[in-house]
ROZA-928475 format. One record per residue (C-alpha): residue number from 1; z, y, x. Coordinates in steps of 0.5 Angstrom, whole numbers, padded with zeros to 4 digits. Layout:
# ROZA-928475
{NUM, {Z, Y, X}}
...
//
This chain:
# ROZA-928475
{1, {0191, 0233, 0174}}
{2, {0198, 0230, 0175}}
{3, {0197, 0226, 0169}}
{4, {0191, 0222, 0172}}
{5, {0195, 0221, 0178}}
{6, {0201, 0218, 0175}}
{7, {0197, 0214, 0171}}
{8, {0193, 0211, 0177}}
{9, {0200, 0210, 0180}}
{10, {0202, 0206, 0174}}
{11, {0196, 0202, 0175}}
{12, {0197, 0200, 0182}}
{13, {0204, 0198, 0180}}
{14, {0202, 0194, 0175}}
{15, {0197, 0191, 0179}}
{16, {0202, 0189, 0184}}
{17, {0206, 0185, 0179}}
{18, {0200, 0180, 0179}}
{19, {0202, 0176, 0185}}
{20, {0209, 0175, 0183}}
{21, {0206, 0172, 0176}}
{22, {0201, 0168, 0180}}
{23, {0206, 0165, 0184}}
{24, {0211, 0163, 0179}}
{25, {0205, 0160, 0174}}
{26, {0203, 0152, 0175}}
{27, {0197, 0153, 0171}}
{28, {0190, 0152, 0176}}
{29, {0189, 0158, 0179}}
{30, {0181, 0159, 0176}}
{31, {0184, 0157, 0169}}
{32, {0189, 0162, 0170}}
{33, {0184, 0167, 0172}}
{34, {0180, 0166, 0166}}
{35, {0186, 0166, 0161}}
{36, {0188, 0173, 0164}}
{37, {0182, 0176, 0163}}
{38, {0181, 0173, 0156}}
{39, {0188, 0175, 0154}}
{40, {0186, 0182, 0156}}
{41, {0179, 0182, 0153}}
{42, {0183, 0180, 0146}}
{43, {0188, 0185, 0147}}
{44, {0184, 0191, 0148}}
{45, {0178, 0189, 0142}}
{46, {0182, 0193, 0137}}
{47, {0181, 0199, 0142}}
{48, {0173, 0197, 0143}}
{49, {0172, 0196, 0136}}
{50, {0175, 0203, 0134}}
{51, {0171, 0207, 0140}}
{52, {0165, 0203, 0138}}
{53, {0165, 0206, 0131}}
{54, {0166, 0212, 0134}}
{55, {0160, 0212, 0139}}
{56, {0156, 0207, 0135}}
{57, {0150, 0212, 0135}}
{58, {0150, 0213, 0143}}
{59, {0153, 0206, 0145}}
{60, {0147, 0202, 0146}}
{61, {0145, 0195, 0149}}
{62, {0144, 0198, 0156}}
{63, {0151, 0200, 0156}}
{64, {0153, 0193, 0155}}
{65, {0148, 0190, 0160}}
{66, {0152, 0195, 0165}}
{67, {0158, 0192, 0164}}
{68, {0155, 0185, 0166}}
{69, {0154, 0186, 0174}}
{70, {0161, 0188, 0175}}
{71, {0164, 0183, 0170}}
{72, {0160, 0178, 0175}}
{73, {0163, 0181, 0181}}
{74, {0170, 0181, 0178}}
{75, {0170, 0174, 0176}}
{76, {0167, 0172, 0183}}
{77, {0172, 0176, 0187}}
{78, {0178, 0172, 0183}}
{79, {0175, 0165, 0184}}
{80, {0173, 0166, 0192}}
{81, {0180, 0170, 0193}}
{82, {0183, 0163, 0190}}
{83, {0179, 0159, 0195}}
{84, {0180, 0163, 0201}}
{85, {0187, 0165, 0200}}
{86, {0188, 0157, 0200}}
{87, {0184, 0156, 0206}}
{88, {0187, 0161, 0211}}
{89, {0195, 0164, 0213}}
{90, {0198, 0169, 0208}}
{91, {0197, 0174, 0213}}
{92, {0190, 0173, 0214}}
{93, {0189, 0174, 0207}}
{94, {0193, 0180, 0206}}
{95, {0190, 0183, 0211}}
{96, {0183, 0182, 0209}}
{97, {0184, 0184, 0202}}
{98, {0187, 0191, 0204}}
{99, {0180, 0192, 0208}}
{100, {0177, 0195, 0201}}
{101, {0177, 0202, 0204}}
{102, {0173, 0200, 0210}}
{103, {0167, 0197, 0205}}
{104, {0168, 0202, 0200}}
{105, {0164, 0208, 0204}}
{106, {0158, 0203, 0204}}
{107, {0158, 0201, 0197}}
{108, {0159, 0208, 0194}}
{109, {0153, 0210, 0198}}
{110, {0149, 0205, 0196}}
{111, {0151, 0204, 0189}}
{112, {0154, 0211, 0187}}
{113, {0151, 0215, 0192}}
{114, {0157, 0218, 0194}}
{115, {0159, 0219, 0201}}
{116, {0166, 0220, 0204}}
{117, {0169, 0226, 0207}}
{118, {0172, 0227, 0214}}
{119, {0179, 0227, 0211}}
{120, {0178, 0221, 0207}}
{121, {0176, 0217, 0213}}
{122, {0182, 0220, 0217}}
{123, {0186, 0218, 0211}}
{124, {0183, 0211, 0211}}
{125, {0184, 0210, 0219}}
{126, {0191, 0211, 0218}}
{127, {0192, 0207, 0212}}
{128, {0189, 0201, 0215}}
{129, {0192, 0202, 0222}}
{130, {0199, 0201, 0218}}
{131, {0196, 0195, 0214}}
{132, {0194, 0192, 0221}}
{133, {0201, 0193, 0224}}
{134, {0204, 0190, 0218}}
{135, {0200, 0183, 0219}}
{136, {0198, 0183, 0226}}
{137, {0204, 0179, 0228}}
{138, {0203, 0174, 0224}}
{139, {0195, 0174, 0224}}
{140, {0192, 0167, 0226}}
{141, {0185, 0168, 0229}}
{142, {0183, 0161, 0229}}
{143, {0177, 0157, 0228}}
{144, {0181, 0152, 0224}}
{145, {0182, 0158, 0219}}
{146, {0175, 0161, 0220}}
{147, {0171, 0159, 0213}}
{148, {0178, 0161, 0209}}
{149, {0177, 0168, 0213}}
{150, {0170, 0169, 0211}}
{151, {0171, 0167, 0204}}
{152, {0177, 0172, 0203}}
{153, {0172, 0177, 0207}}
{154, {0167, 0176, 0202}}
{155, {0172, 0176, 0196}}
{156, {0174, 0183, 0199}}
{157, {0167, 0185, 0198}}
{158, {0166, 0183, 0191}}
{159, {0172, 0187, 0189}}
{160, {0169, 0193, 0193}}
{161, {0163, 0193, 0189}}
{162, {0167, 0192, 0182}}
{163, {0170, 0198, 0184}}
{164, {0164, 0202, 0186}}
{165, {0161, 0200, 0179}}
{166, {0166, 0203, 0175}}
{167, {0165, 0209, 0179}}
{168, {0158, 0209, 0178}}
{169, {0159, 0207, 0170}}
{170, {0164, 0213, 0169}}
{171, {0159, 0216, 0164}}
{172, {0161, 0211, 0159}}
{173, {0164, 0215, 0153}}
{174, {0170, 0211, 0153}}
{175, {0173, 0206, 0158}}
{176, {0174, 0201, 0153}}
{177, {0167, 0200, 0151}}
{178, {0166, 0199, 0159}}
{179, {0172, 0194, 0160}}
{180, {0172, 0190, 0154}}
{181, {0166, 0187, 0155}}
{182, {0167, 0186, 0162}}
{183, {0173, 0183, 0162}}
{184, {0170, 0178, 0156}}
{185, {0164, 0176, 0160}}
{186, {0168, 0175, 0167}}
{187, {0173, 0171, 0163}}
{188, {0168, 0166, 0160}}
{189, {0165, 0166, 0167}}
{190, {0172, 0164, 0170}}
{191, {0173, 0159, 0164}}
{192, {0166, 0155, 0165}}
{193, {0168, 0154, 0173}}
{194, {0175, 0152, 0171}}
{195, {0172, 0146, 0167}}
{196, {0169, 0143, 0173}}
{197, {0177, 0142, 0176}}
{198, {0181, 0142, 0170}}
{199, {0181, 0141, 0162}}
{200, {0183, 0148, 0159}}
{201, {0185, 0144, 0153}}
{202, {0192, 0142, 0155}}
{203, {0200, 0143, 0153}}
{204, {0202, 0149, 0156}}
{205, {0210, 0150, 0158}}
{206, {0213, 0157, 0155}}
{207, {0214, 0159, 0162}}
{208, {0206, 0158, 0163}}
{209, {0204, 0161, 0156}}
{210, {0209, 0168, 0158}}
{211, {0206, 0168, 0165}}
{212, {0199, 0168, 0162}}
{213, {0200, 0173, 0157}}
{214, {0204, 0177, 0162}}
{215, {0198, 0177, 0167}}
{216, {0193, 0179, 0162}}
{217, {0197, 0185, 0159}}
{218, {0200, 0188, 0165}}
{219, {0196, 0187, 0172}}
{220, {0189, 0187, 0168}}
{221, {0190, 0191, 0161}}
{222, {0194, 0196, 0165}}
{223, {0193, 0195, 0172}}
{224, {0185, 0194, 0172}}
{225, {0184, 0198, 0166}}
{226, {0188, 0204, 0169}}
{227, {0184, 0203, 0176}}
{228, {0178, 0203, 0173}}
{229, {0179, 0209, 0169}}
{230, {0181, 0213, 0175}}
{231, {0174, 0212, 0178}}
{232, {0172, 0216, 0172}}
{233, {0176, 0222, 0174}}
{234, {0177, 0221, 0182}}
{235, {0173, 0220, 0188}}
{236, {0172, 0212, 0189}}
{237, {0175, 0212, 0197}}
{238, {0181, 0216, 0194}}
{239, {0182, 0211, 0189}}
{240, {0181, 0205, 0194}}
{241, {0186, 0208, 0198}}
{242, {0192, 0209, 0193}}
{243, {0190, 0202, 0191}}
{244, {0193, 0199, 0197}}
{245, {0200, 0201, 0195}}
{246, {0200, 0195, 0191}}
{247, {0203, 0191, 0198}}
{248, {0208, 0197, 0198}}
{249, {0210, 0195, 0190}}
{250, {0209, 0188, 0191}}
{251, {0214, 0188, 0197}}
{252, {0219, 0192, 0193}}
{253, {0218, 0187, 0187}}
{254, {0219, 0181, 0192}}
{255, {0226, 0184, 0194}}
{256, {0228, 0186, 0187}}
{257, {0226, 0179, 0184}}
{258, {0227, 0174, 0190}}
{259, {0231, 0178, 0195}}
{260, {0226, 0177, 0200}}
{261, {0228, 0182, 0205}}
{262, {0221, 0186, 0208}}
{263, {0221, 0186, 0215}}
{264, {0221, 0193, 0219}}
{265, {0214, 0193, 0220}}
{266, {0213, 0193, 0212}}
{267, {0217, 0200, 0212}}
{268, {0212, 0203, 0218}}
{269, {0206, 0201, 0214}}
{270, {0209, 0204, 0208}}
{271, {0210, 0210, 0211}}
{272, {0203, 0210, 0214}}
{273, {0200, 0209, 0207}}
{274, {0204, 0214, 0204}}
{275, {0202, 0219, 0209}}
{276, {0195, 0217, 0208}}
{277, {0195, 0218, 0201}}
{278, {0199, 0225, 0202}}
{279, {0193, 0227, 0206}}
{280, {0188, 0226, 0201}}
{281, {0192, 0229, 0195}}
{282, {0193, 0235, 0199}}
{283, {0186, 0236, 0201}}
{284, {0182, 0240, 0196}}
{285, {0177, 0235, 0196}}
{286, {0182, 0231, 0191}}
{287, {0180, 0234, 0185}}
{288, {0177, 0231, 0178}}
{289, {0170, 0231, 0177}}
//
């Protein structure tokens, strides 16, 4: 149990590094999304082949097809998030992406036949209250940003569905048999879309090459993989709540790397999120399944 909690925490921390590297890169965002996914798929291919040989008698075409829908959801999430975040203020985008725990109960009920508990609902309300408190001062409710907000909201829905499908597909014998085709297909989809905006065959600076490699290995291989792994062991709403901790880690990293001192509201929101996580951790409902 403790090991699985620590691995989920590591996954959330790894995921929080994505925004730092995306901001530092000058590669076209959709192309960057494609390359990070393809790097992840290539890096994990040896693990896929190892487990395929081990489970080739039970791994079928149906398993591969079950990786396709979440791959499409992840690709759409990456692409719509880029578009929406550029059409609306950062505070709006940050608030909307952290609304995943609101969408999760519906997607869990519809796709994974899993209903949230009363404790999870209380913790969700507490955590979301912290996020709203964090962003309310800078929130800009304007018709000018309406479509950007709508696109970000849709992107959040796609992310919630992607996570829920990870919960639904927890029957895979190996997480790598599920994730490697998922990353590969999602990367190819993003690459195809990027062709309408930029030529992927171009010289890349050393800095951009390292950032692409870093994005593929840290927030994708480590971050997304461990979060999907957690969906196999823990209830979906709990994973989505703990995943909100990315904004805490991102704030800490921004201070350490760029000396961006968080506003006092950041500490209040972080404390509320920590309390919400404590509520579900201490609950008897938080158990491996």
